[in-house]
C-alpha positions as CSV (number, residue, x, y, z in Angstrom):
1,M,137.9,83.1,100.9
2,R,136.6,86.2,99.1
3,G,133.2,84.5,98.7
4,I,133.0,83.8,102.5
5,M,133.9,87.4,103.3
6,S,131.3,88.7,100.9
7,A,128.7,86.4,102.5
8,L,129.7,87.8,106.0
9,L,129.7,91.5,105.0
10,H,125.9,92.1,105.0
11,P,125.3,90.3,108.3
12,L,128.2,92.2,109.9
13,T,126.7,95.5,108.6
14,L,123.4,94.7,110.3
15,L,125.1,93.8,113.5
16,A,126.9,97.2,113.3
17,I,123.6,99.0,113.0
18,I,122.3,97.2,116.1
19,L,125.4,98.2,117.9
20,V,125.0,101.9,116.8
21,G,121.5,101.9,118.1
22,Y,122.6,100.5,121.5
23,I,125.6,102.9,121.8
24,F,123.4,105.9,120.9
25,K,121.0,105.0,123.6
26,R,123.7,104.4,126.2
27,T,125.3,107.8,125.3
28,H,121.9,109.5,125.6
29,I,121.7,110.6,121.9
30,F,118.5,108.5,122.0
31,G,116.2,108.5,125.0
32,Q,115.1,105.4,126.8
33,R,111.7,105.5,125.2
34,D,112.7,106.8,121.8
35,Y,112.5,103.3,120.4
36,R,108.7,103.7,120.4
37,V,109.0,106.3,117.6
38,I,111.0,104.0,115.4
39,Q,108.6,101.2,116.4
40,R,105.7,103.1,115.0
41,I,107.6,104.0,111.8
42,V,108.5,100.3,111.2
43,F,105.1,98.9,111.9
44,N,103.1,101.5,110.2
45,L,105.3,102.6,107.3
46,T,108.5,100.8,106.3
47,L,107.4,97.2,106.8
48,P,104.0,97.7,105.0
49,C,105.9,99.4,102.1
50,A,108.4,96.5,102.0
51,I,105.5,94.0,101.8
52,I,103.8,96.0,99.0
53,V,107.0,96.3,97.0
54,S,107.8,92.6,97.4
55,F,104.4,91.6,96.0
56,A,104.3,94.3,93.3
57,T,107.7,93.7,91.8
58,R,107.9,89.9,91.8
59,E,105.7,87.1,90.5
60,H,104.0,85.1,93.3
61,D,102.8,81.6,92.3
62,N,99.6,80.6,94.0
63,T,101.2,77.3,95.0
64,L,103.5,79.3,97.3
65,L,100.5,79.7,99.6
66,W,101.6,76.3,101.0
67,I,104.5,78.2,102.4
68,S,102.1,80.5,104.1
69,L,100.4,77.5,105.8
70,F,103.9,76.3,106.8
71,G,104.6,79.7,108.3
72,L,101.4,79.5,110.2
73,F,102.2,76.0,111.5
74,C,105.7,77.1,112.6
75,G,104.4,80.1,114.3
76,F,101.6,78.5,116.3
77,L,103.2,75.1,117.2
78,P,105.5,76.3,120.0
79,T,102.8,78.2,122.0
80,P,100.9,75.2,123.5
81,F,104.2,73.5,124.2
82,L,105.5,76.6,126.0
83,F,102.2,76.8,127.9
84,W,102.5,73.2,129.0
85,I,106.2,73.2,129.9
86,S,105.9,76.4,132.0
87,R,102.8,75.2,133.8
88,K,104.5,75.5,137.3
89,R,106.0,78.9,136.7
90,P,104.4,82.3,137.8
91,V,102.0,83.8,135.3
92,R,104.4,86.7,134.6
93,E,107.2,84.4,133.6
94,R,104.9,82.3,131.5
95,A,103.6,85.3,129.6
96,F,107.1,86.5,128.8
97,L,108.1,83.0,127.6
98,M,105.0,82.6,125.4
99,L,105.0,86.1,124.0
100,N,108.7,85.8,122.9
101,G,109.1,82.1,122.4
102,A,106.9,81.7,119.3
103,G,106.9,83.5,116.0
104,F,109.6,84.9,113.8
105,N,111.1,88.3,112.9
106,I,110.7,88.0,109.1
107,G,109.9,91.4,107.6
108,N,112.2,93.4,109.9
109,F,115.1,90.9,110.0
110,C,115.0,88.2,107.4
111,F,114.0,90.5,104.5
112,P,117.2,92.5,104.7
113,V,119.4,89.6,105.6
114,M,118.1,87.3,102.8
115,Q,118.2,90.0,100.3
116,G,121.9,90.5,101.0
117,L,122.7,86.8,101.1
118,L,120.4,85.3,98.4
119,G,119.3,88.2,96.4
120,P,115.9,89.8,95.8
121,A,114.2,86.6,94.6
122,S,114.4,85.2,98.1
123,L,111.9,87.8,99.3
124,V,109.1,85.9,97.5
125,P,109.2,82.8,99.7
126,G,110.0,85.1,102.6
127,A,106.9,87.2,102.1
128,M,104.7,84.1,101.7
129,F,106.1,82.5,104.9
130,D,105.5,85.8,106.7
131,V,101.8,85.8,105.6
132,G,101.2,82.8,107.9
133,N,103.7,84.0,110.5
134,C,102.1,87.5,110.6
135,V,98.8,85.9,111.7
136,V,100.7,84.6,114.8
137,V,103.0,87.5,115.7
138,S,100.7,90.5,114.8
139,A,97.9,89.3,117.1
140,G,97.4,85.5,117.3
141,N,100.1,84.6,119.8
142,N,99.2,87.6,122.0
143,L,95.5,86.7,122.0
144,L,96.2,83.0,122.7
145,T,98.6,83.9,125.6
146,Q,96.0,86.2,127.2
147,R,93.3,83.6,126.8
148,L,95.3,80.7,128.2
149,L,96.6,82.7,131.1
150,H,93.3,84.6,131.7
151,I,95.0,88.0,131.3
152,D,92.8,91.1,130.9
153,P,94.0,92.7,127.7
154,E,92.7,96.1,128.8
155,R,95.2,96.4,131.8
156,P,98.9,95.7,132.3
157,L,99.6,92.5,134.2
158,H,101.0,94.2,137.2
159,E,97.7,95.9,137.8
160,Q,95.9,92.5,137.9
161,N,97.8,91.2,141.0
162,P,99.4,88.2,139.3
163,G,101.3,86.9,142.4
164,S,103.0,83.6,141.9
165,A,100.1,81.6,140.5
166,P,100.6,80.0,137.1
167,T,97.4,81.7,135.8
168,L,95.2,84.5,136.9
169,P,91.9,83.5,138.6
170,Y,89.0,83.1,136.1
171,R,85.4,82.1,136.7
172,K,83.3,81.1,133.7
173,P,80.0,82.9,133.5
174,T,77.0,80.7,134.2
175,D,74.3,83.1,133.1
176,P,73.4,82.7,129.4
177,D,73.4,86.5,128.8
178,A,76.7,86.9,130.5
179,R,78.2,84.1,128.4
180,R,76.9,85.7,125.2
181,L,78.4,89.1,126.2
182,A,81.7,87.4,127.0
183,R,81.8,85.7,123.6
184,R,81.0,89.0,121.9
185,A,83.8,90.7,123.8
186,T,86.2,87.9,122.9
187,L,85.3,88.2,119.2
188,R,85.7,92.0,119.3
189,S,89.1,91.6,120.9
190,I,90.2,89.1,118.3
191,A,89.0,91.3,115.4
192,K,90.6,94.4,117.0
193,G,93.9,92.5,117.5
194,F,94.1,91.4,113.9
195,F,92.6,94.3,111.9
196,T,94.4,97.1,113.8
197,S,97.8,95.6,112.7
198,V,98.9,97.5,109.6
199,P,101.3,94.7,108.4
200,F,98.6,92.1,108.7
201,D,96.1,94.2,106.8
202,T,98.7,94.9,104.1
203,Y,99.3,91.1,103.7
204,I,95.6,90.4,103.5
205,I,95.1,93.1,100.8
206,M,98.1,91.9,98.7
207,I,97.1,88.2,99.0
208,V,93.5,89.1,97.8
209,L,95.0,91.1,94.8
210,M,97.4,88.2,94.0
211,L,94.5,85.6,94.0
212,A,92.4,88.0,91.9
213,N,95.4,88.4,89.5
214,V,95.3,92.2,89.9
215,H,98.6,94.0,89.4
216,L,99.4,97.3,91.0
217,P,100.4,100.2,88.7
218,Q,104.2,100.2,88.3
219,W,104.5,103.7,89.8
220,I,103.3,102.5,93.2
221,P,106.3,100.3,94.0
222,Q,108.6,102.9,92.5
223,V,107.3,105.5,94.9
224,L,107.3,103.2,97.9
225,D,110.7,101.6,97.2
226,P,112.9,104.1,99.0
227,V,110.7,103.7,102.1
228,A,110.9,99.9,101.8
229,Q,114.6,100.0,101.5
230,A,114.8,101.8,104.8
231,N,113.0,98.9,106.6
232,G,116.2,97.0,107.3
233,F,118.1,100.0,108.7
234,C,115.2,101.1,110.9
235,S,114.5,97.6,112.1
236,M,118.1,96.9,113.1
237,L,118.4,100.4,114.7
238,M,115.3,99.7,116.7
239,V,116.7,96.4,117.9
240,G,119.8,98.2,119.2
241,M,117.6,100.9,120.9
242,L,115.6,98.2,122.6
243,M,118.6,96.1,123.8
244,E,119.3,96.2,127.5
245,L,121.5,93.8,129.5
246,P,119.7,91.8,132.2
247,S,120.0,93.4,135.7
248,T,118.9,90.4,137.8
249,K,119.3,86.6,137.9
250,L,115.6,86.2,137.1
251,E,115.9,88.3,133.9
252,T,118.9,86.3,132.8
253,T,117.0,83.1,133.4
254,E,114.0,84.3,131.5
255,V,116.1,85.3,128.5
256,L,118.0,82.0,128.5
257,R,114.8,80.1,128.8
258,V,113.4,81.8,125.6
259,V,116.6,81.3,123.7
260,L,117.2,77.6,124.7
261,L,113.5,76.6,123.9
262,R,113.6,78.3,120.5
263,I,116.6,76.4,119.3
264,P,115.0,72.9,119.1
265,F,112.0,74.3,117.2
266,A,114.3,76.2,114.8
267,I,116.2,72.9,114.1
268,L,113.0,71.0,113.6
269,F,111.5,73.6,111.2
270,A,114.8,73.8,109.3
271,L,114.9,70.0,108.8
272,I,111.3,70.0,107.6
273,S,112.1,72.9,105.2
274,W,115.0,71.2,103.6
275,Y,113.9,67.5,103.5
276,I,110.1,67.7,103.2
277,M,109.0,70.9,101.6
278,P,108.3,70.2,97.9
279,F,110.2,73.2,96.3
280,D,113.4,73.9,94.4
281,D,116.7,74.2,96.2
282,I,116.7,78.0,96.4
283,T,113.3,78.1,97.9
284,R,114.0,75.4,100.4
285,K,117.3,77.2,101.4
286,A,115.3,80.3,102.0
287,L,112.9,78.4,104.2
288,V,115.7,77.0,106.2
289,M,117.0,80.5,106.8
290,L,113.5,81.7,107.8
291,S,113.3,78.9,110.3
292,L,116.4,80.3,112.0
293,A,114.9,83.9,112.4
294,P,115.1,85.6,115.8
295,T,112.2,86.5,118.1
296,S,109.5,88.7,116.6
297,V,109.6,92.5,117.0
298,F,105.9,92.2,117.9
299,G,107.1,90.4,121.0
300,T,108.7,93.6,122.2
301,L,105.4,95.4,121.5
302,F,103.2,93.0,123.4
303,S,105.8,92.5,126.2
304,D,105.7,96.3,126.6
305,R,101.9,96.4,126.7
306,V,101.3,93.3,128.9
307,L,104.4,93.2,131.1
308,D,105.9,96.7,130.7
309,N,109.1,94.9,129.9
310,A,110.2,95.8,126.4
311,R,113.8,95.8,127.6
312,M,114.2,92.1,128.1
313,A,112.1,91.3,125.0
314,G,114.5,93.6,123.1
315,F,117.5,91.8,124.6
316,C,116.0,88.4,123.6
317,M,115.6,89.7,120.0
318,S,119.2,91.0,120.0
319,I,120.6,87.7,121.2
320,T,118.5,85.6,118.9
321,A,119.4,88.0,116.0
322,I,123.1,87.4,116.6
323,I,122.5,83.6,116.7
324,G,120.3,83.9,113.7
325,L,122.8,85.9,111.6
326,A,125.5,83.4,112.4
327,A,123.2,80.4,111.6
328,M,121.8,81.9,108.3
329,T,125.3,82.9,107.1
330,G,126.5,79.3,107.8
331,V,123.5,77.9,105.9
332,N,124.3,80.2,103.0
333,I,127.9,78.9,102.9
334,L,127.1,75.2,103.4
335,L,123.9,74.6,101.4
């Protein structure tokens, strides 16, 4: 009984932090847009520091790069399915589903949860999984959604007169020069999407250093560790600040659609992790937990930019975080 209570203590603490963030917003201690300050702190400071500390303080076997490929596979697989299954829905609903239905909240959610449940060693497979996942959530899924739905990345969707059509109108250029300019613009957009993401850049740098067998001086993780330790608290507080209950039937339906479509993929990826991935029991257990992670915090960022709807993306993340905490705690007890 004491072991079960100990396993539940850390997840309950994280839920309490989410609740505090929500209560502080509702009581106007935090403003409605204050989450953007925490968002910038998390994306540009605490999460990159957590990534650096994880790589610098623990040995990373190059064979674990297979986990990165698995993370990439798990992140990208749902997007074309969500695009197909929502083909008769309005473009705004499709964009919300695709932006929040794929990818995982690893660095901001799984890192603190797994560290509490499995110990610091679990951050190694977590970081390697997030290398592939970060390609999806930091830019890849947003860019793919915009391309498939023909959304102009330079303007919010409501300024593009989306209407009820499943995609925005698009006419492929016929002039060779126009096609060449369109390809260049696309490549610039892709490069900008990836290389302006600080967590993605941090992962790339640390992977290159790992493959080159270059070790950072010990003082660097020592200096960055207090900031890295703040990542879990800041991330969960941000989730609470983002959370808002649906106000219409359509918003409720959108959230339920995201949650219900994520569950089969989570089960599929968890089964692959436990029964197929060729690693030891602890690593496979960590991968099962990673498969149960909630929606990505980047989903709130891109939902805010594209749809001006961070509220419902934040609620999606909160609901899937509660489900994820319960599922990960159960996995820790049963496996």
